[in-house]
C-alpha positions as CSV (number, residue, x, y, z in Angstrom):
1,M,104.6,106.2,107.1
2,N,104.7,105.0,104.1
3,P,106.4,107.5,101.7
4,S,104.8,108.4,98.5
5,F,106.8,107.5,95.4
6,L,107.7,108.0,91.3
7,A,107.8,105.1,89.5
8,P,107.3,104.3,85.5
9,K,103.7,104.1,84.5
10,D,104.0,100.3,83.4
11,A,105.0,99.9,87.3
12,G,101.7,98.9,88.4
13,L,99.4,100.0,91.4
14,G,102.0,99.6,93.5
15,I,99.8,99.6,96.4
16,S,99.2,97.4,99.1
17,F,98.7,97.4,102.7
18,P,102.2,98.5,104.8
19,L,101.8,95.7,107.3
20,G,104.9,96.0,108.8
21,L,104.6,99.4,109.8
22,A,101.2,98.1,110.9
23,Y,103.5,95.6,113.2
24,L,105.5,99.1,114.6
25,G,102.2,100.6,115.9
26,T,101.1,97.8,117.6
27,A,104.8,97.9,119.8
28,V,104.5,101.6,119.7
29,K,101.2,101.1,121.2
30,K,101.9,98.5,123.8
31,A,104.8,101.0,125.0
32,G,102.5,103.3,126.0
33,F,103.8,106.2,123.1
34,D,101.2,108.0,120.9
35,V,101.7,107.1,117.2
36,V,99.8,108.0,114.6
37,A,100.0,106.1,110.6
38,L,100.5,107.9,107.6
39,D,100.6,106.0,104.1
40,A,101.4,108.6,101.8
41,A,101.5,106.3,98.3
42,A,97.9,105.5,99.5
43,D,96.3,108.7,100.8
44,S,96.0,110.2,97.3
45,P,95.2,109.1,93.8
46,A,98.2,108.5,91.3
47,R,99.0,111.1,89.3
48,E,101.5,112.6,86.4
49,A,104.4,113.8,87.3
50,E,106.9,114.1,85.1
51,N,108.8,111.7,82.2
52,G,106.5,109.3,82.0
53,L,106.3,108.6,85.2
54,L,103.7,108.5,87.8
55,R,103.4,110.3,91.5
56,F,101.8,107.4,94.2
57,G,100.6,109.4,96.6
58,L,100.4,113.2,98.5
59,D,102.8,115.8,96.8
60,E,105.3,117.6,98.4
61,K,102.6,120.7,99.5
62,E,100.4,118.1,100.9
63,L,102.9,116.1,102.5
64,R,103.9,119.6,104.2
65,E,100.3,120.2,105.6
66,R,100.1,116.5,107.3
67,I,103.2,116.7,108.7
68,A,102.1,120.5,110.2
69,A,98.9,119.4,111.4
70,I,100.6,116.2,113.2
71,K,103.4,117.3,115.1
72,P,105.4,114.6,115.5
73,D,108.5,114.0,117.4
74,I,109.7,111.1,115.7
75,V,109.2,110.5,111.8
76,G,109.6,106.2,110.8
77,I,110.0,105.9,106.7
78,G,109.7,102.3,106.1
79,C,111.7,101.5,102.7
80,F,110.4,98.2,101.3
81,F,112.3,98.2,97.7
82,S,115.6,99.7,97.2
83,S,114.2,101.7,94.6
84,R,112.2,103.6,97.1
85,F,115.1,104.6,98.6
86,P,114.6,108.1,96.7
87,A,111.2,108.4,98.3
88,V,112.8,108.3,102.0
89,L,115.1,110.9,101.1
90,E,112.6,113.3,99.4
91,T,110.5,112.8,102.5
92,A,112.8,112.9,105.3
93,R,114.4,116.2,103.6
94,T,110.7,117.6,103.4
95,V,110.3,116.5,107.1
96,K,113.6,118.1,108.3
97,E,112.9,121.7,106.3
98,I,109.4,121.7,108.5
99,D,111.2,121.0,111.6
100,N,114.7,120.6,111.9
101,R,114.5,118.7,115.5
102,I,112.2,116.0,114.1
103,I,114.0,112.7,114.6
104,I,113.9,110.8,111.4
105,V,114.6,106.9,111.7
106,T,114.1,104.4,109.0
107,G,113.8,100.9,108.6
108,G,113.0,98.2,106.0
109,I,114.9,95.6,103.6
110,H,117.1,98.5,101.8
111,P,118.3,100.1,104.9
112,S,118.7,96.9,106.7
113,L,121.2,95.7,103.9
114,M,122.9,98.8,103.5
115,P,122.6,100.6,106.9
116,G,126.1,102.4,106.8
117,E,125.4,104.0,103.9
118,V,121.8,105.2,104.6
119,C,122.6,106.4,107.5
120,S,125.7,108.6,106.3
121,H,123.2,110.8,104.4
122,P,122.1,114.1,106.6
123,E,118.8,113.7,106.5
124,I,118.6,110.2,108.5
125,D,119.2,110.0,112.3
126,F,118.9,106.1,112.9
127,V,118.8,103.3,110.9
128,V,116.8,100.5,112.7
129,I,117.9,96.9,110.9
130,G,115.8,93.9,110.7
131,E,113.0,94.1,112.7
132,G,112.0,96.9,113.9
133,E,109.3,95.7,116.9
134,R,111.7,95.6,119.6
135,T,114.6,98.2,118.2
136,F,112.1,100.9,117.7
137,V,110.6,100.8,121.1
138,E,114.0,101.0,122.6
139,L,115.5,103.7,120.7
140,I,112.3,105.7,121.0
141,K,112.8,104.8,125.3
142,A,116.3,106.4,124.8
143,I,115.3,109.2,122.8
144,S,113.0,110.4,125.9
145,V,115.2,110.1,128.3
146,G,118.7,111.4,126.6
147,G,120.5,107.4,126.9
148,N,122.7,105.9,125.4
149,F,122.2,104.3,122.0
150,G,125.2,101.9,121.7
151,D,123.3,99.4,123.5
152,I,120.2,99.0,121.3
153,D,120.0,95.9,119.2
154,G,120.3,96.2,115.5
155,L,120.9,100.3,115.2
156,A,122.9,102.7,113.3
157,Y,123.1,106.3,114.5
158,K,125.7,109.2,114.1
159,S,128.2,109.7,117.3
160,D,130.9,112.9,116.4
161,G,130.2,112.5,112.8
162,D,130.4,108.9,112.3
163,V,128.2,105.9,112.1
164,K,128.1,104.0,114.2
165,L,127.0,100.1,113.9
166,N,124.9,98.2,116.3
167,R,124.9,94.7,114.3
168,R,121.4,92.6,115.3
169,K,122.6,90.0,118.0
170,S,119.3,89.0,118.5
171,Y,115.3,88.1,117.0
172,I,112.0,87.8,118.3
173,E,111.5,84.2,119.4
174,D,108.0,84.5,121.0
175,L,106.1,86.2,117.5
176,D,102.5,86.1,119.1
177,S,103.7,88.1,121.9
178,L,103.9,90.9,119.3
179,G,100.1,91.0,118.9
180,F,98.1,91.7,116.1
181,P,99.2,94.6,113.3
182,A,97.2,97.7,114.2
183,W,95.1,97.8,111.2
184,E,93.1,100.7,113.2
185,L,95.6,103.2,112.5
186,F,94.7,102.7,108.9
187,D,91.5,103.4,106.3
188,M,91.4,99.8,105.9
189,E,88.6,100.5,103.5
190,K,91.2,101.9,101.3
191,Y,93.6,98.9,100.9
192,L,90.3,96.7,101.0
193,S,88.5,98.2,98.1
194,I,91.5,98.4,95.4
195,G,90.4,94.9,94.1
196,E,93.4,94.5,92.3
197,G,93.2,91.0,92.2
198,R,96.4,89.4,92.6
199,W,97.8,86.1,90.7
200,D,93.7,85.6,89.3
201,L,92.4,85.2,92.9
202,G,89.2,87.5,92.2
203,G,90.2,91.1,92.8
204,G,87.4,91.0,96.1
205,R,88.2,92.2,99.8
206,Y,92.2,91.0,100.2
207,A,94.9,91.7,102.6
208,P,98.1,90.4,103.7
209,V,99.2,88.6,106.2
210,V,102.7,86.9,107.7
211,T,102.7,83.5,109.6
212,S,106.6,83.5,110.5
213,R,109.6,85.2,109.6
214,S,113.4,84.2,108.3
215,C,113.5,80.6,106.2
216,P,115.9,77.4,107.2
217,F,117.0,77.6,103.3
218,R,120.1,79.2,101.4
219,C,119.4,79.9,97.7
220,T,122.4,82.2,97.2
221,F,120.1,85.1,95.5
222,C,118.1,85.4,98.3
223,S,118.8,88.6,101.2
224,I,116.0,88.1,103.5
225,H,118.6,86.5,106.4
226,H,120.1,89.5,106.6
227,V,116.6,91.4,107.4
228,M,115.0,88.5,109.5
229,G,118.1,86.8,110.7
230,P,118.8,83.0,109.7
231,K,116.6,81.2,111.9
232,Y,113.0,80.8,110.8
233,R,110.8,81.8,113.6
234,A,106.4,81.0,113.1
235,H,103.6,82.4,114.8
236,S,101.2,79.7,116.3
237,P,98.7,78.0,114.3
238,N,95.7,79.6,116.5
239,Y,97.3,83.2,116.4
240,V,97.1,82.7,112.6
241,V,93.9,81.7,112.6
242,D,93.0,84.3,115.1
243,M,94.1,86.7,113.1
244,I,92.4,85.6,110.2
245,D,89.3,85.6,111.9
246,T,89.3,89.0,113.1
247,L,90.0,90.3,109.3
248,V,86.8,88.3,108.3
249,G,84.7,89.4,111.2
250,K,86.0,93.5,111.7
251,Y,86.6,94.1,108.3
252,N,84.7,92.0,106.1
253,V,87.7,90.4,103.8
254,D,87.5,87.4,101.6
255,E,90.7,87.3,100.4
256,I,93.6,86.5,101.9
257,S,97.4,86.4,101.1
258,F,100.1,84.8,102.6
259,E,103.5,86.7,102.6
260,D,106.0,84.1,104.2
261,D,109.0,83.7,102.9
262,N,108.5,80.2,103.8
263,L,104.6,79.4,104.9
264,T,105.0,75.6,104.5
265,Y,108.6,75.0,105.8
266,D,106.7,73.2,108.9
267,K,103.7,70.8,107.0
268,D,102.4,70.1,111.2
269,R,102.1,73.9,111.6
270,F,100.8,74.6,108.4
271,V,98.2,71.6,108.1
272,S,97.0,73.2,111.9
273,I,96.7,76.4,110.3
274,C,94.5,74.9,107.1
275,K,92.2,73.0,109.6
276,G,91.5,76.0,111.7
277,I,90.3,77.8,108.7
278,V,88.0,74.8,107.9
279,D,86.8,73.7,111.4
280,R,85.6,77.7,112.3
281,G,84.3,77.7,109.5
282,I,85.5,80.6,107.8
283,N,85.1,81.0,104.3
284,I,88.1,82.3,102.3
285,K,90.1,82.2,99.4
286,W,94.0,82.4,99.6
287,N,97.0,82.5,97.7
288,T,100.8,82.9,98.2
289,P,102.3,85.8,96.2
290,N,106.0,85.3,97.8
291,G,106.1,81.7,96.6
292,V,106.6,78.1,98.6
293,H,109.6,75.9,98.5
294,V,108.1,73.0,96.8
295,G,109.8,70.4,99.2
296,S,107.4,71.4,101.8
297,L,104.8,70.1,100.6
298,D,102.8,67.0,99.7
299,R,99.8,65.3,99.5
300,N,98.1,65.7,102.6
301,S,99.2,69.6,103.0
302,I,98.4,70.2,99.3
303,G,94.6,68.9,100.0
304,W,94.1,70.6,103.0
305,A,95.0,73.4,101.4
306,K,92.1,73.5,99.2
307,R,89.6,72.5,101.9
308,S,90.9,75.9,103.4
309,G,90.6,77.7,100.4
310,C,93.5,78.1,98.7
311,D,92.9,79.1,95.2
312,S,96.7,79.2,93.8
313,L,100.2,78.1,94.7
314,N,103.5,80.0,93.5
315,L,105.8,77.3,93.1
316,A,109.6,78.5,93.1
317,V,111.0,76.6,90.8
318,E,113.6,78.9,90.0
319,S,114.6,76.3,87.1
320,G,114.3,73.1,85.4
321,D,117.8,72.3,85.2
322,D,119.0,70.5,88.3
323,F,122.7,71.4,88.2
324,M,121.4,75.4,87.9
325,R,118.8,74.8,91.0
326,N,120.7,72.9,93.3
327,K,124.4,73.5,92.6
328,V,124.1,77.1,91.8
329,I,121.0,78.3,93.3
330,K,121.0,75.9,96.2
331,K,117.6,75.4,96.4
332,G,117.9,71.8,97.6
333,L,114.6,70.6,95.7
334,S,114.7,67.6,93.1
335,S,112.7,67.5,89.6
336,E,110.8,64.9,91.1
337,S,109.3,66.6,94.0
338,I,108.6,69.8,91.2
339,Y,106.1,66.9,89.2
340,T,104.7,64.9,92.5
341,V,103.3,68.9,93.7
342,A,102.1,69.9,90.7
343,S,100.3,67.0,90.2
344,A,98.7,66.6,93.2
345,C,97.8,71.0,93.4
346,R,96.2,70.3,89.5
347,E,94.5,66.9,91.1
348,V,92.6,68.6,93.9
349,G,91.7,71.8,91.4
350,I,94.8,74.5,93.3
351,K,95.9,76.3,90.4
352,T,99.9,76.5,90.4
353,N,101.7,79.3,89.4
354,A,105.2,78.8,88.7
355,Y,108.4,81.6,89.4
356,F,112.1,81.0,87.8
357,V,115.6,82.6,88.1
358,I,117.2,83.2,84.9
359,G,120.5,84.7,84.0
360,M,122.7,83.2,86.9
361,P,125.9,82.9,86.7
362,G,126.4,79.0,85.1
363,E,123.5,79.3,82.7
364,T,123.7,78.1,79.5
365,D,121.3,77.5,76.7
366,E,121.4,73.8,77.7
367,S,119.7,74.8,81.1
368,I,117.3,77.1,80.1
369,N,115.8,74.4,77.2
370,K,115.1,71.9,80.8
371,S,113.2,74.9,82.2
372,R,111.3,74.8,78.3
373,K,111.0,71.2,79.1
374,L,109.7,71.6,82.5
375,L,107.1,74.2,81.4
376,S,105.8,72.5,78.3
377,D,105.5,69.1,81.0
378,L,103.6,71.0,83.3
379,R,101.2,73.4,82.2
380,F,101.2,76.0,84.8
381,N,98.8,78.6,84.9
382,N,100.5,81.3,84.8
383,V,104.5,82.1,84.7
384,S,107.0,84.8,86.0
385,I,110.3,84.6,84.6
386,F,112.3,86.6,87.0
387,V,116.1,87.8,86.0
388,A,118.9,87.0,88.3
389,T,119.7,90.6,90.9
390,P,122.4,90.6,93.2
391,M,121.1,92.0,96.2
392,P,123.8,93.5,98.1
393,G,124.9,91.1,101.3
394,T,123.9,88.2,99.0
395,K,126.2,85.1,98.0
396,L,125.2,85.6,94.4
397,Y,126.1,89.6,94.8
398,D,129.5,88.6,96.1
399,E,130.6,86.5,93.6
400,C,129.3,88.7,90.8
401,V,131.6,91.8,92.3
402,A,134.9,89.5,93.5
403,K,134.3,87.8,89.4
404,D,133.5,91.5,87.8
405,Y,130.2,90.2,87.1
406,I,128.2,93.4,87.7
407,D,130.5,97.1,88.1
408,K,129.7,97.7,91.6
409,E,129.8,101.6,91.4
410,G,127.3,101.5,88.7
411,Y,125.1,99.0,89.7
412,E,124.9,100.2,93.3
413,T,123.8,104.0,91.9
414,D,121.4,102.1,89.3
415,F,119.9,100.1,92.2
416,V,118.8,102.9,94.5
417,N,116.7,104.5,91.6
418,Y,113.2,105.3,91.3
419,Q,113.2,103.7,87.7
420,A,115.0,100.9,88.9
421,S,113.5,97.6,87.7
422,I,115.3,94.5,90.0
423,F,114.1,91.3,89.1
424,T,113.2,92.1,85.1
425,Q,116.3,93.6,83.7
426,P,119.4,91.8,83.5
427,S,122.6,93.4,85.1
428,I,124.9,90.3,85.1
429,E,127.3,89.5,82.3
430,T,129.7,86.7,82.6
431,P,132.0,85.1,79.4
432,G,129.1,82.6,78.9
433,F,126.4,85.1,78.2
434,D,125.7,89.0,78.0
435,R,122.3,91.1,79.0
436,M,121.0,90.4,75.8
437,K,121.5,86.8,75.8
438,I,119.4,86.9,79.5
439,R,116.5,88.6,77.8
440,L,116.2,86.7,74.8
441,W,116.2,83.4,77.5
442,Q,113.5,85.7,78.9
443,H,111.9,85.7,75.7
444,R,112.1,82.2,75.0
445,L,110.4,80.4,77.9
446,Y,107.7,82.6,77.8
447,I,107.1,81.8,74.1
448,T,107.1,78.0,75.5
449,Y,104.6,79.0,78.3
450,F,102.1,80.7,75.7
451,K,102.4,77.8,74.0
452,A,101.4,75.3,76.9
453,T,98.8,77.4,77.7
454,L,97.1,77.7,74.4
455,K,97.6,74.1,74.0
456,D,95.7,73.2,77.9
457,R,93.4,75.9,77.7
458,F,92.6,77.6,74.7
459,L,89.2,77.6,74.7
460,N,89.0,79.1,78.5
461,W,91.5,81.6,77.9
462,L,89.8,82.8,74.6
463,T,86.5,83.2,76.7
464,T,87.8,84.9,79.7
465,K,90.9,86.6,78.0
466,P,90.2,87.3,74.8
467,R,92.5,90.2,74.2
468,G,95.6,88.2,76.3
469,T,94.9,84.6,74.1
470,I,95.3,87.0,70.7
471,A,98.4,88.2,72.3
472,M,99.8,85.0,72.8
473,M,99.4,83.7,69.2
474,V,100.8,87.2,68.1
475,K,103.5,86.4,69.6
476,I,104.1,83.0,68.6
477,L,103.7,83.6,65.1
478,F,106.1,85.9,65.6
479,Y,108.8,84.0,66.9
480,A,107.6,81.0,64.5
481,V,108.3,83.8,61.2
482,L,110.8,86.0,62.8
483,G,113.3,83.8,64.9
484,E,114.2,84.1,68.5
485,R,116.3,87.4,68.4
486,L,114.5,89.5,65.5
487,S,110.6,88.5,67.2
488,Y,112.1,90.0,70.6
489,S,112.9,93.3,69.1
490,L,109.7,93.9,67.1
491,I,107.7,92.9,70.2
492,R,109.8,95.2,72.2
493,G,109.7,98.1,70.2
494,I,105.8,97.8,69.8
495,R,106.0,97.5,74.0
496,E,107.6,100.7,73.9
497,K,105.7,102.8,70.8
498,I,102.4,101.8,73.3
499,K,103.9,102.9,76.3
């Protein structure tokens, strides 16, 4: 199940198809066990909860009724973000109160990063570490026959009051053998009719797909290797095209989001997927919300992306400064490649959206101004300027703890909180900058983006997004008249009042 959760009103819709749970559903079904999927977050409209918060999904009474009707032996609760862990615990407590014999298993990003801490909670019986299809099935089999948990790869469990960790040693090599996600366990129409529209894709009948796992690169802020392992593994092009064809034919999907950590790493595989979509006449639009490594793109792959329905590419630029991008973040990406790829996308008509990460140790006004130049030169269709967030298990986290750039105890408490705003709010402070400085840098970059957007697409924005255009113009005016700090404070104050 996917638990219902609390979130601030301005956190966005927050509902999308739980792809990881659907793959687990297929694995459990193939093993011969009865499985029911419950997306408690999507099964009830968002409603006012408390202190400016919304509850997404079932309340406690509704959840009790659903669990009582299902009568499960084992409940597996997905935890996609650390900020959702309070929801996992709340759900686990409710389930245990209904019947303490029900076994609670959790998995996902946060439990995989902190399996010992998560499993130490009395409500949690087991934690699946990393990819779960094989481990979860082995766990169910062991529970069924009263077997030993010590030999199950990638599992945290309790023994004689202590938490035991079986660190993951192996990963699934043949991803095609997993089969397709168990879409049939869910009310697909509920997700397909949301029409949220991500990165201006259009708001049609959108479905997420993942065609590969992990990433061969080692960016210092990224935690994917602790969840999906150090080795890049991929589905075959035929599997991917068959899956998209099934979504289009069976569920009338017309928009796809490729949510890989590195979709384009294997250029030949990526081009084969695009060619397969074209050869079969599959009519879709698609994008890459997780971002792609710019260095893995070239004019040939960009051309095939466009022919197969690519509407936009989210480019993981990270910084306009070579030192920050390659020596600090360890991206392995030249500025020349960024300019070449952005130009090629513009030539074929693919929108480019850029991801920046600011506030890494070593960031300076000079490095930020190099990012400003990149924004001015390339005039991306959209940008997201994320704040460096030290995820437990990453090199960034280890450095920040070692150098006292974060308060480890307080940080971990705040990190696991339903109001946590990871990737958007500063948490790192170094001798070179404080949190306010990071906010001002973010403000400076957005103003630069606004100026470039209005210069490049003023009439288009004015006719299609008049409110957004006016907001940009007002922010630019405030910045010019009041300066960076005062304009930031004024805009933030206005935003808080509007909330």
